[in-house]
Structures are given as structure tokens and as C-alpha cells.
ZANURO-376099 format. One record per residue (C-alpha): x, y, z. Coordinates in steps of 0.5 Angstrom, whole numbers, plus 2048, in hexadecimal, padded with zeros to 3 digits. Example, Ala and Ser with C-alpha at 12.3 -4.5 7.8 and 13.67 -1.06 7.14 Angstrom:
% residues 2
- east_north_up
- 819_7F7_810
- 81B_7FE_80E
***
This chain:
% residues 729
- east_north_up
- 83C_829_774
- 837_825_76F
- 83C_81F_76D
- 83C_81E_775
- 835_81F_776
- 833_819_770
- 837_814_774
- 834_816_77A
- 82D_816_777
- 82F_80F_774
- 831_80C_77A
- 82B_80E_77E
- 826_80A_779
- 82A_804_779
- 82B_804_781
- 826_809_784
- 820_809_780
- 81B_803_77E
- 81B_801_777
- 81D_7FD_772
- 824_800_773
- 823_7FE_77A
- 821_7F7_77A
- 827_7F5_775
- 82C_7F8_77A
- 829_7F4_77F
- 82A_7EE_77B
- 831_7F0_779
- 832_7F1_780
- 830_7EA_782
- 835_7E7_77D
- 83B_7E9_783
- 839_7E3_787
- 839_7DC_785
- 833_7D8_789
- 834_7D0_78A
- 835_7CC_790
- 83B_7D2_793
- 839_7D9_790
- 83F_7DC_78C
- 842_7E3_78A
- 844_7E4_784
- 84A_7E7_785
- 84D_7EA_77F
- 846_7ED_77D
- 846_7F0_783
- 84D_7F3_783
- 84C_7F6_77D
- 846_7F9_77F
- 84A_7FC_785
- 84F_7FF_77F
- 84A_801_77B
- 846_806_781
- 84D_808_784
- 84F_80B_77C
- 848_80E_77A
- 848_811_781
- 84E_814_780
- 84C_816_779
- 846_819_77B
- 84A_81D_780
- 84F_81F_77C
- 84B_821_776
- 846_825_77B
- 84C_829_77D
- 84E_82A_776
- 847_82C_774
- 846_830_77A
- 84D_834_779
- 84F_835_772
- 84B_83A_76D
- 844_83A_771
- 840_83E_775
- 843_83F_77C
- 841_83B_781
- 844_83C_789
- 84A_837_789
- 846_834_790
- 840_832_78B
- 844_82F_786
- 848_82B_78B
- 842_829_78E
- 83F_827_787
- 845_823_785
- 845_81F_78B
- 83D_81D_78A
- 83F_81C_783
- 846_817_785
- 841_814_78B
- 83A_812_786
- 83D_80C_783
- 83F_809_78A
- 838_80B_78D
- 834_808_787
- 838_801_787
- 838_801_78F
- 831_802_78E
- 830_7FD_78A
- 834_7F7_78D
- 830_7F9_793
- 829_7F9_791
- 82A_7F2_78F
- 82A_7EF_796
- 823_7ED_797
- 823_7EA_790
- 825_7E3_792
- 823_7DE_796
- 82B_7DC_797
- 830_7DF_79B
- 831_7E6_797
- 838_7E8_795
- 836_7EF_792
- 836_7F3_799
- 83D_7F0_799
- 83F_7F3_792
- 83C_7F9_794
- 83F_7FB_79A
- 846_7F8_796
- 845_7FD_791
- 844_803_796
- 84A_801_799
- 84F_800_793
- 84D_806_790
- 84E_80A_797
- 855_807_797
- 855_809_790
- 854_811_792
- 859_810_797
- 85E_80E_794
- 85D_80F_78C
- 85D_808_78B
- 85C_807_783
- 85C_80E_782
- 861_812_785
- 864_813_77E
- 85D_815_77B
- 85B_81B_780
- 862_81D_782
- 864_823_77F
- 869_822_779
- 870_824_77C
- 86E_827_782
- 869_826_788
- 865_82D_787
- 85E_82D_785
- 85C_82F_77F
- 860_82D_779
- 85F_827_774
- 85F_820_777
- 864_81B_774
- 85E_818_770
- 85C_81D_76B
- 858_81E_765
- 85D_81B_761
- 85D_814_765
- 856_813_765
- 856_814_75D
- 85B_80F_75C
- 856_80A_760
- 850_80D_75C
- 853_80C_755
- 856_805_758
- 84F_802_75A
- 84C_805_753
- 851_801_74F
- 850_7FB_753
- 849_7FB_752
- 849_7FD_74B
- 84E_7F7_749
- 84A_7F2_74E
- 847_7EB_74C
- 844_7E7_750
- 84A_7E2_752
- 84F_7E7_751
- 851_7EE_751
- 856_7F2_74D
- 859_7EC_74B
- 85A_7EA_752
- 858_7E3_755
- 853_7E6_75A
- 84C_7E8_75A
- 848_7EE_75C
- 842_7EA_75E
- 846_7E6_763
- 84A_7EC_766
- 843_7F0_767
- 840_7EA_76A
- 846_7EA_76F
- 845_7F1_771
- 83D_7F1_772
- 838_7F6_770
- 83A_7FA_776
- 841_7FA_775
- 840_7FB_76D
- 83B_802_76F
- 841_805_774
- 846_804_76F
- 842_807_76A
- 841_80D_76E
- 848_80E_770
- 849_80E_768
- 844_813_766
- 844_817_76C
- 84B_819_76B
- 84A_81A_763
- 844_81F_764
- 848_822_76A
- 84E_823_765
- 849_825_75F
- 845_82B_764
- 84C_82E_766
- 84F_82E_760
- 848_832_75E
- 849_837_763
- 850_838_762
- 84F_838_75A
- 849_83C_75A
- 846_838_755
- 840_834_757
- 843_82C_756
- 83E_829_75A
- 838_82D_755
- 83C_82B_74F
- 83D_824_751
- 835_824_753
- 833_826_74B
- 838_821_748
- 834_81C_74D
- 82D_81F_74A
- 82F_820_743
- 832_819_742
- 82C_815_746
- 827_819_742
- 82A_818_73B
- 82B_810_73C
- 833_811_73B
- 835_80C_741
- 82F_807_741
- 834_801_744
- 82E_7FC_745
- 82E_7F7_740
- 82A_7F0_741
- 82F_7EB_73F
- 82F_7E7_739
- 831_7E0_739
- 836_7DE_733
- 832_7D8_732
- 82C_7D7_72C
- 827_7D3_72F
- 821_7D1_72B
- 81A_7D1_72F
- 813_7CE_72F
- 80C_7CF_730
- 809_7CD_736
- 804_7C8_734
- 808_7C4_730
- 80E_7C4_735
- 809_7C2_73A
- 807_7BC_736
- 80F_7BA_735
- 811_7BB_73D
- 80A_7B7_73F
- 80D_7B1_73A
- 814_7B1_73D
- 812_7B1_744
- 815_7AB_747
- 810_7A8_74C
- 809_7AA_748
- 807_7A3_747
- 806_7A3_74E
- 801_7A8_74E
- 7FA_7A7_74A
- 7F9_7AF_74A
- 800_7B2_74C
- 801_7B7_751
- 804_7BE_74E
- 806_7C4_753
- 806_7CA_750
- 809_7CF_755
- 809_7D7_757
- 80D_7DA_75C
- 80C_7E1_75E
- 811_7E7_75E
- 814_7EA_764
- 81C_7EA_764
- 821_7E6_768
- 81C_7E3_76C
- 817_7E1_766
- 81D_7DE_762
- 81F_7D9_768
- 818_7D7_76A
- 817_7D5_763
- 81D_7D2_762
- 81D_7CE_769
- 815_7CC_768
- 817_7C9_761
- 81D_7C5_763
- 819_7C2_769
- 813_7BF_765
- 819_7BC_761
- 81D_7BA_767
- 817_7B7_769
- 815_7B3_764
- 81A_7B4_75E
- 815_7B2_757
- 811_7B8_759
- 816_7BC_755
- 814_7B8_74F
- 80D_7BB_750
- 80F_7C2_750
- 80E_7C5_74A
- 80E_7CC_74B
- 810_7D2_750
- 80D_7D9_74F
- 811_7DD_753
- 812_7E4_755
- 817_7E9_758
- 81B_7E4_75E
- 816_7DF_75C
- 819_7DF_755
- 820_7DF_758
- 81E_7D8_75C
- 81B_7D5_757
- 821_7D6_752
- 826_7D3_758
- 820_7CD_758
- 820_7CC_752
- 828_7CC_751
- 829_7C8_756
- 825_7C3_753
- 82A_7C3_74C
- 82F_7C4_751
- 82F_7BE_756
- 828_7BA_752
- 824_7B6_757
- 824_7AE_758
- 81D_7AE_756
- 81E_7A6_757
- 81D_7A7_75E
- 816_7A6_760
- 816_7A9_766
- 810_7AF_766
- 80E_7B1_76E
- 810_7B7_771
- 813_7B2_777
- 818_7AF_773
- 81C_7B4_770
- 821_7B5_775
- 827_7B7_772
- 824_7BE_76E
- 82A_7BD_76A
- 827_7C2_764
- 824_7C7_76A
- 82B_7C7_76D
- 82E_7C9_767
- 829_7CE_764
- 828_7D1_76B
- 831_7D2_76B
- 830_7D5_764
- 82C_7DA_767
- 82E_7DB_76E
- 835_7DE_76B
- 835_7E6_76B
- 832_7E9_764
- 831_7F0_767
- 839_7F1_768
- 83A_7F1_761
- 834_7F4_75E
- 836_7FA_763
- 83D_7FB_762
- 83B_7FC_75A
- 836_800_75C
- 83A_805_760
- 840_805_75C
- 840_803_754
- 839_804_753
- 83A_80B_757
- 840_80E_753
- 83C_80C_74D
- 837_811_74E
- 83C_817_74C
- 83F_813_746
- 83B_815_73F
- 83D_80D_73D
- 83B_807_740
- 83F_801_743
- 83C_7FB_743
- 840_7F8_749
- 83E_7FD_74E
- 837_7FB_74D
- 834_7FA_754
- 830_7F4_753
- 836_7F0_750
- 837_7EF_758
- 831_7EC_759
- 831_7E8_753
- 838_7E5_754
- 838_7E4_75B
- 832_7DF_75B
- 836_7DC_755
- 83D_7DB_759
- 839_7D8_75F
- 835_7D3_75A
- 83B_7D1_758
- 83F_7D1_75F
- 838_7CC_761
- 837_7C8_75C
- 83E_7C8_757
- 83A_7CA_751
- 839_7D1_74E
- 832_7D0_74B
- 82F_7D6_74D
- 835_7D9_748
- 831_7D5_743
- 82C_7D8_73D
- 825_7D7_741
- 823_7D5_739
- 826_7CF_73B
- 824_7CD_741
- 81F_7C8_73F
- 81D_7C0_741
- 821_7BB_73D
- 822_7B4_73D
- 828_7B5_741
- 824_7BA_745
- 81D_7B8_746
- 81C_7BC_74D
- 81D_7C3_74B
- 818_7C7_74A
- 815_7CD_746
- 817_7D4_748
- 812_7DA_747
- 816_7DF_74B
- 811_7E6_74A
- 814_7EE_74A
- 810_7F3_748
- 812_7F8_742
- 813_800_744
- 810_802_73D
- 809_7FF_73D
- 809_7FC_744
- 808_7F6_740
- 809_7EF_744
- 80F_7EB_740
- 811_7E4_742
- 818_7E1_741
- 817_7D9_73F
- 81B_7D4_73B
- 813_7D3_737
- 810_7D8_733
- 80A_7DB_737
- 805_7DC_733
- 800_7DF_737
- 7FD_7E5_732
- 7F6_7E1_732
- 7F6_7E2_73A
- 7F7_7E9_739
- 7FD_7E7_73D
- 805_7E8_73E
- 80A_7EA_739
- 810_7E5_737
- 817_7E6_737
- 818_7E3_731
- 814_7E8_72E
- 81A_7ED_72F
- 821_7E8_72F
- 81D_7E1_72B
- 824_7DD_72B
- 829_7DE_731
- 825_7E1_737
- 828_7E3_73D
- 82D_7DF_742
- 828_7DC_748
- 82B_7E0_74D
- 82A_7E6_748
- 823_7E4_747
- 821_7E2_74F
- 825_7E9_751
- 821_7ED_74C
- 81A_7EA_74F
- 81D_7EC_755
- 820_7F4_754
- 81D_7F7_75A
- 81C_7FF_75A
- 822_803_75B
- 826_7FC_75E
- 827_7FA_757
- 827_7FE_751
- 822_7FD_74B
- 825_7F9_746
- 824_7FB_73E
- 824_7F6_738
- 825_7F8_731
- 820_7F4_72D
- 824_7EE_729
- 81D_7EB_726
- 81E_7E6_720
- 81A_7E3_71B
- 81A_7DD_716
- 81C_7DF_70F
- 81F_7DB_709
- 826_7DE_708
- 82A_7DB_702
- 824_7D5_701
- 825_7D3_708
- 820_7D4_70E
- 824_7D8_713
- 822_7DE_718
- 823_7E5_717
- 823_7EB_71C
- 81C_7EE_71B
- 81C_7F5_719
- 816_7F7_71C
- 818_7F6_723
- 820_7F6_723
- 823_7FB_727
- 81E_7FD_72B
- 820_7FF_733
- 81B_7FD_739
- 81D_7FD_740
- 81A_7F8_745
- 81A_7F8_74C
- 816_7F3_752
- 811_7EF_750
- 80D_7F1_757
- 80B_7F7_753
- 806_7F4_74F
- 805_7EE_754
- 809_7EB_759
- 805_7E4_75A
- 807_7E1_753
- 800_7DE_753
- 7FE_7E2_74C
- 804_7DE_748
- 802_7D8_74C
- 7FA_7D9_74A
- 7FC_7DA_743
- 801_7D3_742
- 7FB_7CF_746
- 7F6_7D1_740
- 7FB_7D0_73B
- 7FC_7C9_73E
- 7F4_7C7_73F
- 7F4_7C9_737
- 7F8_7C3_737
- 7F3_7BE_73A
- 7EE_7C1_736
- 7F2_7BF_730
- 7F5_7B8_731
- 7F1_7B3_735
- 7F8_7AF_736
- 7FB_7B4_73A
- 7F8_7B2_741
- 7FB_7B7_747
- 7F8_7BB_74C
- 7FB_7C1_74F
- 7FD_7C4_756
- 7FE_7CB_757
- 803_7CD_75C
- 804_7D4_75E
- 809_7D6_763
- 808_7DD_767
- 80E_7E1_769
- 80A_7E6_76C
- 80A_7E5_774
- 803_7E4_776
- 801_7E4_77D
- 802_7DD_781
- 7FE_7DE_788
- 800_7D7_78B
- 807_7DC_78D
- 807_7E0_793
- 80D_7E5_791
- 80B_7E7_78A
- 80F_7EC_787
- 809_7F1_786
- 80A_7F2_77F
- 804_7ED_77C
- 802_7EC_783
- 801_7F4_784
- 7FA_7F5_786
- 7F8_7FA_781
- 7F4_801_784
- 7EE_804_781
- 7F1_80B_77F
- 7EA_80D_77B
- 7E9_813_77F
- 7F0_816_77E
- 7F0_81C_778
- 7F5_821_775
- 7FB_822_770
- 800_81C_773
- 7FA_817_773
- 7F8_819_76C
- 800_818_76A
- 800_811_76F
- 7F9_80F_76B
- 7FD_80F_764
- 803_80B_767
- 7FE_806_76B
- 7F9_806_765
- 7FF_803_760
- 803_7FF_765
- 7FC_7FB_767
- 7FA_7FA_760
- 800_7F7_75E
- 7FF_7F2_764
- 7F8_7F1_762
- 7FA_7EF_75B
- 7FE_7E9_75D
- 7F7_7E7_761
- 7F4_7E9_75B
- 7F8_7E5_756
- 7F7_7DF_75A
- 7F0_7DF_75B
- 7F0_7DE_754
- 7F5_7D9_753
- 7F1_7D5_758
- 7EA_7D6_756
- 7EC_7D4_74F
- 7EF_7CD_752
- 7E8_7CC_755
- 7E4_7CD_74F
- 7E8_7C9_74B
- 7E8_7C3_751
- 7E0_7C4_751
- 7DE_7C3_74A
- 7DF_7BC_74A
- 7DD_7BB_751
- 7D6_7BA_751
- 7D4_7B3_751
- 7CD_7B1_750
- 7CB_7AA_752
- 7C6_7A7_74E
- 7C5_7A1_751
- 7C4_7A1_758
- 7C1_79A_75A
- 7C5_795_760
- 7C7_796_766
- 7CA_79C_768
- 7D1_799_768
- 7D0_797_761
- 7CE_79E_75F
- 7D5_7A1_762
- 7D8_79C_75F
- 7D6_79D_758
- 7D6_7A4_759
- 7DD_7A3_75B
- 7DF_7A0_754
- 7DB_7A5_750
- 7DF_7AB_753
- 7E6_7A7_752
- 7E4_7A6_74B
- 7E2_7AD_74B
- 7E9_7AF_74D
- 7ED_7AB_749
- 7E9_7AE_743
- 7E9_7B5_746
- 7EF_7B5_74A
- 7EE_7BD_74A
- 7E9_7BC_750
- 7EF_7BB_754
- 7F2_7C2_753
- 7F4_7C4_759
- 7F8_7CA_75D
- 7FC_7CC_763
- 7FF_7D1_767
- 806_7D1_76B
- 806_7D8_76E
- 80B_7DC_772
- 80A_7DE_778
- 80C_7E3_77D
- 80D_7DF_784
- 812_7E4_788
- 818_7E4_784
- 818_7EA_77E
- 81A_7E8_777
- 81C_7EE_774
- 81D_7F0_76C
- 823_7F1_769
- 828_7EC_767
- 82B_7E9_76E
- 828_7E5_772
- 82A_7E4_77A
- 82C_7DC_77C
- 825_7DE_781
- 821_7DF_77B
- 823_7DA_777
- 822_7D5_77D
- 81B_7D8_77F
- 819_7D7_777
- 81B_7D0_777
- 817_7CE_77D
- 811_7D1_77A
- 811_7CA_775
- 814_7C5_77B
- 80F_7C0_77D
- 80F_7C0_783
- 809_7BB_784
- 808_7B5_780
- 801_7B4_782
- 7FE_7BB_781
- 7F8_7BB_77F
- 7F7_7BD_778
- 7EF_7BD_776
- 7EC_7C2_77A
- 7EE_7CA_77C
- 7F2_7CC_77F
- 7F7_7C6_77D
- 7F5_7C6_776
- 7F9_7CD_775
- 7FF_7CC_777
- 805_7CB_772
- 806_7C5_775
- 7FF_7C2_772
- 801_7C5_76C
- 807_7C2_76C
- 804_7BB_76D
- 7FF_7BC_768
- 804_7BE_762
- 807_7B7_765
- 800_7B3_765
- 800_7B4_75D
- 806_7B1_75C
- 804_7AB_75F
- 7FE_7AA_75C
- 802_7A4_757
- 7FD_79E_753
- 7FB_799_757
***
């Protein structure tokens, strides 16, 4: 019964036990309904779910009967019947409970109770009239119980082989030379149907294997397990390479690149000291990607010239994906920087915000999930690697296809090293996408620029691994977001080059000291989830430019986009996550508490490092800004008004000479406002609407001079736009 038990346990974690799997299942179920002026059920997906539920119920019932009756320990017939019935009804109970539990999630007219009832009715009718499964459960050639069903091991083996072949020869936009994409197929099915159909396939295969082992008295299950262990321990089937671009791109150091970037700004002459925006984007799955992208897009929609002022974005995990999508949008659809609008109230169209929202509102979980439950699962028993089985390709290809569909331009598949501002595309920011190397725990940064941070004891640069080519943009962002278990660690074999003279010509040749070294890379949040350490090192690098070149006049504004929901006390219905009152448990003791303490300490330290990194960054900004801020007045004569006029003039002269006095920072923070926003790669329309509302300006007259108004996201946005309106008088 173990194949059936595993499926029941999996459905239990998805539909009954609170946790990441259950939260993502709720998001998936919310996708069965479109909420607008009228509530509409997505009937195609709902009908597929009905069929999938009936099929899985029939598979579990059939497998239970066979496992309990063929070659196993004798089980009373009455118990075997009830166990098989329970197995057959469990998928129905799980799905129906999932729909029924959503009745109170939304304030609008709710169809989920109706959907749960419809599922029960259809299932009962199927049980009565054997709809869809009469040939599946009916014994072959007779009505006697206990004989082989029509859909036996051979049929399921054929399905198994067909699925394996499809994934082995699947590309982003085609499958086995056929003009359809498995990405699109999986998005049509949705994550719940992908899960149910995969359970059907694997339950039948495992059952057939277990029964064959009983009949032949050969431990086939143990043999397969041994093969899986051996191939994985010896790394014979590692199929998770980080993709490499086929196009070579030259790179540059930060300081000369910044000098050229500053000199090429179209509106440079309008500012006595040029405002430079440096952005850090915190991690957090799809919610981080979405909140980062719409925040940056809202700034550009409200003030198109702001795109020219964003020099760099440091992103981690989901924040890296959001930053990559925004940067790609600036290339695919360059903003009209001649537009002089620069006010939150003037951004009526929200064209960029709508576009990036549409990209990230697509289902990016199903393409990853279908590969994880089929191709990547097949891979575990193969002694060789099949790259197309890599489940990470599902996420990266899905992002590329969504971006291409919305923007009509395939920028996300282009090389990261080539994503740099130019005369044609001045609004592209430089990306700094952070990942973590498994072998030494070091932070590694993907960027079009050569990120020399050795003097700060900082990150390693991907150019030290692959100097000329680098990964596609989607692969770089995806590597930063290789979330544990959901996405696999990616590996890369070093292809470092060095300059040398060959036949009298200066050229690039392989560096024998490093070429061929294989390392694995995981989510950047393992090291730091804020992106602040990389931005701090970049900020210090730019400060050196101010110290070396007096003709370069600029000041920096640091913007941090916080993607971990914090409590919003103004809302009456907190979700219980960030706003949950923590109880004091210091009096508790014992083995369970000891084990809990290990997990709690590791998790809380990881969260606290975000605040620690931000404090370091913000304190450095304050330190730099205060160096020349102490203005001493030598002449105290005249009236108070005359004295103030002289002080103001002297302060203005001081700021022109030392623009670093104007360095500042702000923070736009995601809040817990009663709408759960889970991790994962699927975002419901309900969660997306809540995140967009968090940067809406409801009151144009909001007071941003004193707390609590100064702490709002709207005030942070207004502060940024106010910097860009300080033009030369």
C-alpha cells in the first residue's frame, strides 16, 4: 500500500496541513475564479480538475485492490474493500475541502462553495454510472471481481515512456519538433491538475513495480532505490547546469562605467548635482518579484525621466527576478524621457506597471512543477544526464515566454553581460543579481560590470567563472532564486579566460588554473536576503569616484524594496503572520523545545541579517552625508534675516561643492494587510491586487513631514520623485 499511502500523504500536506504547500494550493485554487464586476468560474480548468479527480480516485482504488490482493500479506476482504474505497474517495475529499475552505476568503460573491458541491455531485454520479472510468475499473471480459482491469501496467508504461520522450525533446517553444510548448500545456492545466495527473502516473508505475517484485520474488523496488542512490552519490546524472549565453560580451569596471553612464545622461545639464538612484530588492519568491517590479514600474510611470537616474539594482531571489523583468522592460519598451511629468498623481496610465504585472501574474509554478514531477523524477534513476529534464528550465522558460507575450520582445533570453545602458537605451539599469556558492558559502554576483570588491572583503564576481559569455538574463535571475527543494542547485564548470599574446596578437585564452572547476550555486538568500551588502560595496565604489574626480557632481539616493511582509497596524484584519502576537515561551523546556530552538535560531538569524545589512548600508549613507554637513558661520553680524540668508547661501555653496551632503535613503516595504501572500511561483489576482494597492496614493495631501506619515510607501515614492524635480533654476 505504500504507493497509495505516499499520494495520500502528499494530498494531506497540500490541502489539510498548514504550510508552504497548503498556502500555494490556496493560491492555485483562487485561480479557478476571475474576479471583476462579475465573478466568473474558469470552467475549462474546473472541468479538467473534475476529470483528474475522478481519474486519480479510480487509480488509487484500483491500485489499493491490487496491492492488497496480489502477493502481499493476507488482509480481510472487508478491510481491503474499505481501504480501497477510502483511497478512492480521498482525492475528492481533499479537493472539495480545499474549495469549501475558501468560502470566507473573499468579500465578494463567492462561488467556491458551489464548486465544492458540484464536485461532490459529479463524483457521486460517476460512482453510480461509472462515467469516464467504467472501462478503467471493469474487469476484462467479465464482471467478476479480482481480474485485471483494461488499463494495466502495459498501458501505463506506454504513458510513462511517452511523457519521458516528450520532455527529453522539449524546447521552450516546441516539443519533439511539434509546434506546441509544454510550458503552455502546464499553464492550461494548472498546478493542482499537474499534481493529480502526476500522482496517477507514478502510483500506477510504483504499484506495477511492487506487484512484479512480489510475483518474481526479486526486490525490484530496492534495486531501483539503489540505482537512484548510486547515480546521485556519484553525480552521474546531474542535469542542472546554469545556462550559458552563446554570445561574447566585453565588460568594464564600475568606476569607468559609471563615469560614462553619468556623462551620457540626457538630462544631466538640468541638475547642478545629478541624483543617482541605487536600489536593493529583498528576496521572497513570486511576491518579491511582483512587488519589486511594480514598485520600480510605478516610479517610471509617474516620472518617466526617473528611468535615466537608476544606475544599479541589487536583487536577491524573487527580488532579482523582479529587477531583471524591470530592466528588460526598459530595453523592450524604452520610456519617453522627454515627458516632464514627475508626480504620483500624474501617473494615470500605469502602462509599465500593468505590463510587468501581467508578466508575473502568469502561472510560473506549473511549468516548474510538471518538470519536477515527471522529467526530473525520471532523471533520478538514469546513470546519465538529460538537460531537458531540468525542472529549473520550467521557471526560466516560463518567464521568458510571458515577457515575450507581453512586450513582444525576447529580452529575457538575451545575455546578461549585454544588458547595459547605451545611446539607444539610456534607461537600462545595471543589474547585480546575487547567488550563493555551495562549496564555500560565498556570495557571488551576476552583473554586466566587473564587480571588484576584494578590497571590501566582498562578493566573488561571475566574471571569475565565465569572463566573456555569462548566462542569459533569465538564467542569472533564476540562479539567484533557486529556492531550496523547489528549484535545484545549479552547477557551472568554470570557463575562465585570461589575456595572452598568440602569434603576435593580443587575445583571450583559457586560464588553465581555473578552467574545469565545477561548483554549485543556490538561492542568494542563503547568504543575505536583502541585497544590501552588494549595494553597500557599490556605494563605496562610487564614493571613490567623488574623491578622485571633482568634476563629477552627483549624489546618491538608496532605495530598499522590502519584500518580507511586516505588520500594518492600520488594518483591522491581519492575517496572523507578521501581526501575530508572539507569546513568551522562555519557561518551556525539554527535547522538543531544544529541537525547535535550532530551527528558530537559524531562521531568525537569517531574517535578522536583512536588518543588519540594511543598517550598515543606511549608516554608511548617513556617515558620508554628514562629513561636510557641519557648516560653520564666521560672520554673525546683521539682523537675524540677514544671518539666515548668509547661512542658506553658504549651505547651497557647500552642497554644490560637496553633493554627498544630499545622500539619503528610503524604504518601500511590503505589509501584511490581511491578504496572505505566500512564497512560490504562483500569485493569485487577489494577492496581486493587494500588493498594487500598497503603493497607491489615495490622498494627494498626505503629510510626509512627520511620523507616521513619513513612514508610508507613498511618502517614500514622493521623496524619490522630489529629488528629480530639483532642476536648475
